[in-house]
C-alpha positions in Angstrom: 93.5 82.8 84.8 91.5 83.6 81.7 91.7 87.3 82.3 95.4 87.2 82.8 96.1 85.1 79.7 93.8 87.3 77.6 95.6 90.4 78.8 99.0 88.8 78.1 97.9 87.9 74.6 96.6 91.4 74.0 99.9 93.0 75.1 101.9 90.5 73.0 99.8 91.4 69.9 100.6 95.0 70.4 104.3 94.0 70.5 105.1 96.2 73.5 108.2 95.8 75.6 108.0 94.4 79.2 108.4 97.9 80.6 105.6 99.3 78.4 103.4 96.4 79.4 104.1 97.1 83.0 103.2 100.8 82.5 99.9 99.8 80.8 99.0 97.4 83.6 99.8 100.1 86.2 97.6 102.6 84.4 94.7 100.0 84.2 95.1 99.2 87.9 95.1 102.9 88.9 92.0 103.5 86.7 90.2 100.5 88.3 91.0 101.9 91.8 89.8 105.3 90.9 86.6 103.9 89.5 86.0 101.9 92.6 86.5 104.9 94.8 84.2 107.1 92.6 81.5 104.4 92.7 81.8 103.9 96.5 82.1 107.5 97.5 78.3 108.0 98.1 78.4 105.2 100.6 81.0 106.2 103.2 80.8 102.9 105.0 81.5 100.9 101.8 84.3 103.3 100.9 85.9 102.8 104.3 85.6 99.1 103.9 87.2 99.2 100.5 90.1 101.3 101.7 90.7 98.9 104.6 90.6 95.9 102.2 92.9 97.7 99.8 95.5 98.3 102.5 95.5 94.7 103.5 95.6 93.5 99.9 98.6 95.7 99.1 100.4 94.8 102.3 99.9 91.1 101.6 101.4 91.4 98.2 104.2 93.8 99.1 105.4 91.6 102.0 104.8 88.2 100.3 108.2 86.5 99.6 107.0 85.0 96.3 107.0 88.5 94.7 110.5 89.3 95.8 109.6 92.9 96.3 112.2 93.1 99.1 114.8 93.2 96.3 113.3 96.5 95.3 113.4 97.9 98.8 110.0 96.7 100.1 109.9 94.5 103.1 109.1 94.0 106.7 112.2 96.0 107.8 110.7 98.9 105.9 107.4 98.7 107.7 106.3 100.0 111.1 
């Protein structure tokens, strides 16, 4: 919660639009993922575990009703 509120305050201080804030957060998430992959690459087993975890993490959040991503075209009917 602290991390989330600090990030929100930082974006509010920059006075960016919601769309710009989303773009910033996406860039930060992509950078974090790339850093994790780079760090884990020497250990193939750890890298495989990370990729498996990431797939489950994304699937959970994509299909969870609370995020309403089905309104953007994501959903169970789009899977499998």
